mmCIF file of the C-alpha atoms, coordinates in Angstrom:
data_MODEL
# 
_entry.id   MODEL 
# 
loop_
_atom_site.group_PDB 
_atom_site.id 
_atom_site.type_symbol 
_atom_site.label_atom_id 
_atom_site.label_alt_id 
_atom_site.label_comp_id 
_atom_site.label_asym_id 
_atom_site.label_entity_id 
_atom_site.label_seq_id 
_atom_site.pdbx_PDB_ins_code 
_atom_site.Cartn_x 
_atom_site.Cartn_y 
_atom_site.Cartn_z 
_atom_site.occupancy 
_atom_site.B_iso_or_equiv 
_atom_site.pdbx_formal_charge 
_atom_site.auth_seq_id 
_atom_site.auth_comp_id 
_atom_site.auth_asym_id 
_atom_site.auth_atom_id 
_atom_site.pdbx_PDB_model_num 
ATOM 1   C CA . MET A 1 1   ? 0.000   0.000  0.000   1.00 0.00 ? 1   MET A CA 1 
ATOM 2   C CA . ASP A 1 2   ? 1.245   3.448  -0.959  1.00 0.00 ? 2   ASP A CA 1 
ATOM 3   C CA . GLN A 1 3   ? 1.971   6.130  1.557   1.00 0.00 ? 3   GLN A CA 1 
ATOM 4   C CA . ASP A 1 4   ? -0.978  8.131  0.095   1.00 0.00 ? 4   ASP A CA 1 
ATOM 5   C CA . GLU A 1 5   ? -3.292  5.121  0.386   1.00 0.00 ? 5   GLU A CA 1 
ATOM 6   C CA . GLU A 1 6   ? -3.360  4.751  4.142   1.00 0.00 ? 6   GLU A CA 1 
ATOM 7   C CA . TYR A 1 7   ? -6.967  4.369  5.213   1.00 0.00 ? 7   TYR A CA 1 
ATOM 8   C CA . VAL A 1 8   ? -8.563  3.951  8.609   1.00 0.00 ? 8   VAL A CA 1 
ATOM 9   C CA . ARG A 1 9   ? -10.383 0.628  8.840   1.00 0.00 ? 9   ARG A CA 1 
ATOM 10  C CA . ARG A 1 10  ? -13.718 0.075  10.582  1.00 0.00 ? 10  ARG A CA 1 
ATOM 11  C CA . ARG A 1 11  ? -14.075 3.432  12.251  1.00 0.00 ? 11  ARG A CA 1 
ATOM 12  C CA . ARG A 1 12  ? -17.582 4.382  13.381  1.00 0.00 ? 12  ARG A CA 1 
ATOM 13  C CA . TRP A 1 13  ? -18.812 7.636  11.864  1.00 0.00 ? 13  TRP A CA 1 
ATOM 14  C CA . SER A 1 14  ? -21.881 9.419  13.197  1.00 0.00 ? 14  SER A CA 1 
ATOM 15  C CA . ARG A 1 15  ? -24.612 10.440 10.770  1.00 0.00 ? 15  ARG A CA 1 
ATOM 16  C CA . ASP A 1 16  ? -23.600 14.097 11.164  1.00 0.00 ? 16  ASP A CA 1 
ATOM 17  C CA . GLU A 1 17  ? -19.933 13.293 10.419  1.00 0.00 ? 17  GLU A CA 1 
ATOM 18  C CA . LYS A 1 18  ? -20.911 11.343 7.301   1.00 0.00 ? 18  LYS A CA 1 
ATOM 19  C CA . ARG A 1 19  ? -23.157 14.174 6.136   1.00 0.00 ? 19  ARG A CA 1 
ATOM 20  C CA . ALA A 1 20  ? -20.357 16.740 6.707   1.00 0.00 ? 20  ALA A CA 1 
ATOM 21  C CA . ILE A 1 21  ? -17.832 14.647 4.755   1.00 0.00 ? 21  ILE A CA 1 
ATOM 22  C CA . VAL A 1 22  ? -20.255 14.101 1.859   1.00 0.00 ? 22  VAL A CA 1 
ATOM 23  C CA . LYS A 1 23  ? -21.031 17.843 1.737   1.00 0.00 ? 23  LYS A CA 1 
ATOM 24  C CA . GLU A 1 24  ? -17.320 18.686 1.872   1.00 0.00 ? 24  GLU A CA 1 
ATOM 25  C CA . ALA A 1 25  ? -16.663 16.394 -1.096  1.00 0.00 ? 25  ALA A CA 1 
ATOM 26  C CA . ALA A 1 26  ? -19.555 17.910 -3.045  1.00 0.00 ? 26  ALA A CA 1 
ATOM 27  C CA . THR A 1 27  ? -18.495 21.475 -2.262  1.00 0.00 ? 27  THR A CA 1 
ATOM 28  C CA . SER A 1 28  ? -14.832 20.959 -3.093  1.00 0.00 ? 28  SER A CA 1 
ATOM 29  C CA . GLY A 1 29  ? -15.545 18.810 -6.138  1.00 0.00 ? 29  GLY A CA 1 
ATOM 30  C CA . ASN A 1 30  ? -12.648 16.578 -5.099  1.00 0.00 ? 30  ASN A CA 1 
ATOM 31  C CA . VAL A 1 31  ? -13.949 13.305 -3.667  1.00 0.00 ? 31  VAL A CA 1 
ATOM 32  C CA . ILE A 1 32  ? -10.537 11.608 -3.656  1.00 0.00 ? 32  ILE A CA 1 
ATOM 33  C CA . GLY A 1 33  ? -8.842  14.488 -1.833  1.00 0.00 ? 33  GLY A CA 1 
ATOM 34  C CA . THR A 1 34  ? -11.653 14.633 0.731   1.00 0.00 ? 34  THR A CA 1 
ATOM 35  C CA . ALA A 1 35  ? -11.463 10.878 1.270   1.00 0.00 ? 35  ALA A CA 1 
ATOM 36  C CA . LYS A 1 36  ? -7.699  11.019 1.825   1.00 0.00 ? 36  LYS A CA 1 
ATOM 37  C CA . ARG A 1 37  ? -8.055  13.881 4.320   1.00 0.00 ? 37  ARG A CA 1 
ATOM 38  C CA . HIS A 1 38  ? -10.456 11.755 6.364   1.00 0.00 ? 38  HIS A CA 1 
ATOM 39  C CA . GLY A 1 39  ? -8.605  8.462  5.920   1.00 0.00 ? 39  GLY A CA 1 
ATOM 40  C CA . ILE A 1 40  ? -11.341 6.659  3.997   1.00 0.00 ? 40  ILE A CA 1 
ATOM 41  C CA . GLN A 1 41  ? -11.778 5.379  0.476   1.00 0.00 ? 41  GLN A CA 1 
ATOM 42  C CA . ALA A 1 42  ? -13.531 7.531  -2.087  1.00 0.00 ? 42  ALA A CA 1 
ATOM 43  C CA . GLN A 1 43  ? -16.112 4.811  -2.680  1.00 0.00 ? 43  GLN A CA 1 
ATOM 44  C CA . GLN A 1 44  ? -17.221 5.159  0.930   1.00 0.00 ? 44  GLN A CA 1 
ATOM 45  C CA . ILE A 1 45  ? -18.204 8.778  0.295   1.00 0.00 ? 45  ILE A CA 1 
ATOM 46  C CA . TYR A 1 46  ? -20.315 7.702  -2.682  1.00 0.00 ? 46  TYR A CA 1 
ATOM 47  C CA . ARG A 1 47  ? -22.029 5.017  -0.572  1.00 0.00 ? 47  ARG A CA 1 
ATOM 48  C CA . TRP A 1 48  ? -22.771 7.516  2.209   1.00 0.00 ? 48  TRP A CA 1 
ATOM 49  C CA . ARG A 1 49  ? -24.112 10.010 -0.312  1.00 0.00 ? 49  ARG A CA 1 
ATOM 50  C CA . ASP A 1 50  ? -26.513 7.407  -1.748  1.00 0.00 ? 50  ASP A CA 1 
ATOM 51  C CA . ARG A 1 51  ? -27.678 6.312  1.703   1.00 0.00 ? 51  ARG A CA 1 
ATOM 52  C CA . LEU A 1 52  ? -28.071 9.841  3.088   1.00 0.00 ? 52  LEU A CA 1 
ATOM 53  C CA . PHE A 1 53  ? -29.517 11.621 0.060   1.00 0.00 ? 53  PHE A CA 1 
ATOM 54  C CA . GLY A 1 54  ? -30.737 8.789  -2.174  1.00 0.00 ? 54  GLY A CA 1 
ATOM 55  C CA . PRO A 1 55  ? -29.175 7.633  -5.419  1.00 0.00 ? 55  PRO A CA 1 
ATOM 56  C CA . ALA A 1 56  ? -28.314 10.292 -7.950  1.00 0.00 ? 56  ALA A CA 1 
ATOM 57  C CA . GLU A 1 57  ? -30.623 10.626 -10.933 1.00 0.00 ? 57  GLU A CA 1 
ATOM 58  C CA . PRO A 1 58  ? -29.256 8.759  -13.947 1.00 0.00 ? 58  PRO A CA 1 
ATOM 59  C CA . ALA A 1 59  ? -28.088 10.884 -16.827 1.00 0.00 ? 59  ALA A CA 1 
ATOM 60  C CA . GLY A 1 60  ? -30.748 11.182 -19.487 1.00 0.00 ? 60  GLY A CA 1 
ATOM 61  C CA . PHE A 1 61  ? -31.405 12.758 -22.803 1.00 0.00 ? 61  PHE A CA 1 
ATOM 62  C CA . VAL A 1 62  ? -32.896 16.187 -23.241 1.00 0.00 ? 62  VAL A CA 1 
ATOM 63  C CA . SER A 1 63  ? -34.641 17.251 -26.394 1.00 0.00 ? 63  SER A CA 1 
ATOM 64  C CA . VAL A 1 64  ? -32.712 20.016 -28.146 1.00 0.00 ? 64  VAL A CA 1 
ATOM 65  C CA . SER A 1 65  ? -33.840 22.075 -31.092 1.00 0.00 ? 65  SER A CA 1 
ATOM 66  C CA . PHE A 1 66  ? -32.036 24.784 -33.006 1.00 0.00 ? 66  PHE A CA 1 
ATOM 67  C CA . VAL A 1 67  ? -33.905 27.904 -33.989 1.00 0.00 ? 67  VAL A CA 1 
ATOM 68  C CA . ALA A 1 68  ? -32.521 30.403 -36.458 1.00 0.00 ? 68  ALA A CA 1 
ATOM 69  C CA . ASP A 1 69  ? -31.907 33.919 -35.240 1.00 0.00 ? 69  ASP A CA 1 
ATOM 70  C CA . PRO A 1 70  ? -34.771 36.216 -36.186 1.00 0.00 ? 70  PRO A CA 1 
ATOM 71  C CA . PRO A 1 71  ? -33.851 38.324 -39.176 1.00 0.00 ? 71  PRO A CA 1 
ATOM 72  C CA . THR A 1 72  ? -32.849 41.854 -38.385 1.00 0.00 ? 72  THR A CA 1 
ATOM 73  C CA . ALA A 1 73  ? -34.342 44.773 -40.234 1.00 0.00 ? 73  ALA A CA 1 
ATOM 74  C CA . LEU A 1 74  ? -32.267 46.250 -43.000 1.00 0.00 ? 74  LEU A CA 1 
ATOM 75  C CA . PRO A 1 75  ? -30.984 49.743 -42.266 1.00 0.00 ? 75  PRO A CA 1 
ATOM 76  C CA . ALA A 1 76  ? -32.638 52.564 -44.126 1.00 0.00 ? 76  ALA A CA 1 
ATOM 77  C CA . PRO A 1 77  ? -30.767 53.531 -47.289 1.00 0.00 ? 77  PRO A CA 1 
ATOM 78  C CA . VAL A 1 78  ? -28.414 56.469 -46.873 1.00 0.00 ? 78  VAL A CA 1 
ATOM 79  C CA . PRO A 1 79  ? -28.052 58.754 -49.892 1.00 0.00 ? 79  PRO A CA 1 
ATOM 80  C CA . GLU A 1 80  ? -24.526 58.986 -51.134 1.00 0.00 ? 80  GLU A CA 1 
ATOM 81  C CA . LEU A 1 81  ? -23.528 62.615 -50.874 1.00 0.00 ? 81  LEU A CA 1 
ATOM 82  C CA . ASP A 1 82  ? -20.318 62.071 -52.814 1.00 0.00 ? 82  ASP A CA 1 
ATOM 83  C CA . CYS A 1 83  ? -22.158 60.646 -55.843 1.00 0.00 ? 83  CYS A CA 1 
ATOM 84  C CA . PRO A 1 84  ? -22.043 63.120 -58.713 1.00 0.00 ? 84  PRO A CA 1 
ATOM 85  C CA . LEU A 1 85  ? -25.469 63.967 -60.149 1.00 0.00 ? 85  LEU A CA 1 
ATOM 86  C CA . GLU A 1 86  ? -24.329 63.296 -63.742 1.00 0.00 ? 86  GLU A CA 1 
ATOM 87  C CA . HIS A 1 87  ? -24.179 59.551 -62.916 1.00 0.00 ? 87  HIS A CA 1 
ATOM 88  C CA . PRO A 1 88  ? -27.727 58.636 -61.928 1.00 0.00 ? 88  PRO A CA 1 
ATOM 89  C CA . ALA A 1 89  ? -28.604 55.207 -60.588 1.00 0.00 ? 89  ALA A CA 1 
ATOM 90  C CA . PRO A 1 90  ? -29.058 52.536 -63.271 1.00 0.00 ? 90  PRO A CA 1 
ATOM 91  C CA . VAL A 1 91  ? -32.562 51.949 -64.555 1.00 0.00 ? 91  VAL A CA 1 
ATOM 92  C CA . LEU A 1 92  ? -33.858 48.439 -63.961 1.00 0.00 ? 92  LEU A CA 1 
ATOM 93  C CA . ASP A 1 93  ? -35.290 46.955 -67.135 1.00 0.00 ? 93  ASP A CA 1 
ATOM 94  C CA . GLY A 1 94  ? -37.095 43.945 -65.607 1.00 0.00 ? 94  GLY A CA 1 
ATOM 95  C CA . VAL A 1 95  ? -35.108 41.424 -67.675 1.00 0.00 ? 95  VAL A CA 1 
ATOM 96  C CA . ASN A 1 96  ? -31.688 41.627 -66.100 1.00 0.00 ? 96  ASN A CA 1 
ATOM 97  C CA . ASP A 1 97  ? -32.886 42.871 -62.720 1.00 0.00 ? 97  ASP A CA 1 
ATOM 98  C CA . ARG A 1 98  ? -31.336 40.974 -59.867 1.00 0.00 ? 98  ARG A CA 1 
ATOM 99  C CA . ILE A 1 99  ? -29.954 41.374 -56.400 1.00 0.00 ? 99  ILE A CA 1 
ATOM 100 C CA . GLU A 1 100 ? -26.321 40.457 -55.887 1.00 0.00 ? 100 GLU A CA 1 
ATOM 101 C CA . ILE A 1 101 ? -24.759 39.755 -52.529 1.00 0.00 ? 101 ILE A CA 1 
ATOM 102 C CA . ALA A 1 102 ? -20.968 39.478 -52.696 1.00 0.00 ? 102 ALA A CA 1 
ATOM 103 C CA . SER A 1 103 ? -18.758 38.304 -49.842 1.00 0.00 ? 103 SER A CA 1 
ATOM 104 C CA . GLY A 1 104 ? -15.177 39.285 -49.204 1.00 0.00 ? 104 GLY A CA 1 
ATOM 105 C CA . SER A 1 105 ? -14.098 35.710 -50.000 1.00 0.00 ? 105 SER A CA 1 
ATOM 106 C CA . GLY A 1 106 ? -15.318 36.040 -53.585 1.00 0.00 ? 106 GLY A CA 1 
ATOM 107 C CA . VAL A 1 107 ? -18.660 34.256 -53.277 1.00 0.00 ? 107 VAL A CA 1 
ATOM 108 C CA . THR A 1 108 ? -21.534 36.002 -55.038 1.00 0.00 ? 108 THR A CA 1 
ATOM 109 C CA . VAL A 1 109 ? -25.202 35.089 -54.668 1.00 0.00 ? 109 VAL A CA 1 
ATOM 110 C CA . ARG A 1 110 ? -27.639 36.408 -57.288 1.00 0.00 ? 110 ARG A CA 1 
ATOM 111 C CA . LEU A 1 111 ? -31.327 36.604 -56.457 1.00 0.00 ? 111 LEU A CA 1 
ATOM 112 C CA . PRO A 1 112 ? -34.288 37.668 -58.556 1.00 0.00 ? 112 PRO A CA 1 
ATOM 113 C CA . SER A 1 113 ? -35.374 41.266 -57.947 1.00 0.00 ? 113 SER A CA 1 
ATOM 114 C CA . GLY A 1 114 ? -38.652 40.135 -56.366 1.00 0.00 ? 114 GLY A CA 1 
ATOM 115 C CA . SER A 1 115 ? -36.905 38.248 -53.525 1.00 0.00 ? 115 SER A CA 1 
ATOM 116 C CA . SER A 1 116 ? -38.278 38.882 -50.061 1.00 0.00 ? 116 SER A CA 1 
ATOM 117 C CA . ALA A 1 117 ? -36.338 40.993 -47.604 1.00 0.00 ? 117 ALA A CA 1 
ATOM 118 C CA . THR A 1 118 ? -36.369 38.069 -45.158 1.00 0.00 ? 118 THR A CA 1 
ATOM 119 C CA . LEU A 1 119 ? -34.596 35.838 -47.690 1.00 0.00 ? 119 LEU A CA 1 
ATOM 120 C CA . ILE A 1 120 ? -32.059 38.537 -48.551 1.00 0.00 ? 120 ILE A CA 1 
ATOM 121 C CA . VAL A 1 121 ? -31.255 39.203 -44.887 1.00 0.00 ? 121 VAL A CA 1 
ATOM 122 C CA . ALA A 1 122 ? -30.963 35.471 -44.136 1.00 0.00 ? 122 ALA A CA 1 
ATOM 123 C CA . ILE A 1 123 ? -28.525 34.912 -47.018 1.00 0.00 ? 123 ILE A CA 1 
ATOM 124 C CA . ALA A 1 124 ? -26.449 37.998 -46.204 1.00 0.00 ? 124 ALA A CA 1 
ATOM 125 C CA . THR A 1 125 ? -26.302 37.032 -42.530 1.00 0.00 ? 125 THR A CA 1 
ATOM 126 C CA . GLY A 1 126 ? -25.249 33.479 -43.382 1.00 0.00 ? 126 GLY A CA 1 
ATOM 127 C CA . MET A 1 127 ? -22.533 34.721 -45.701 1.00 0.00 ? 127 MET A CA 1 
ATOM 128 C CA . ALA A 1 128 ? -21.262 37.174 -43.090 1.00 0.00 ? 128 ALA A CA 1 
ATOM 129 C CA . ARG A 1 129 ? -20.951 34.382 -40.494 1.00 0.00 ? 129 ARG A CA 1 
ATOM 130 C CA . ARG A 1 130 ? -18.841 32.219 -42.816 1.00 0.00 ? 130 ARG A CA 1 
ATOM 131 C CA . ARG A 1 131 ? -16.020 34.747 -43.183 1.00 0.00 ? 131 ARG A CA 1 
# 
């Protein structure tokens, strides 16, 4: 037997002493260290815990679901003050109209001009998270 493994055999512990040792082990989170300080085996603390407080609940499964973040509202457009008036915004002709979302990594997503704001925000948000 190791020097660290010296245990007291067949000592009588009162119910209050057992409860104090079990609480000490739970509070410290170190059952082995607590057992060594009191000269008992760690398994004894687990047995006392079960007898004093009942067996611990078995680990089970919990249902988990993932919900997407709610889309955030797009900011209001800000007029470009530096844009010269001789270069007006392009006129959309209905044939080649589309919405393009380009990421810094070179990925471009093209959507039809009638795409919902919710879809546009969801795609832009997803692309921003993948940077």
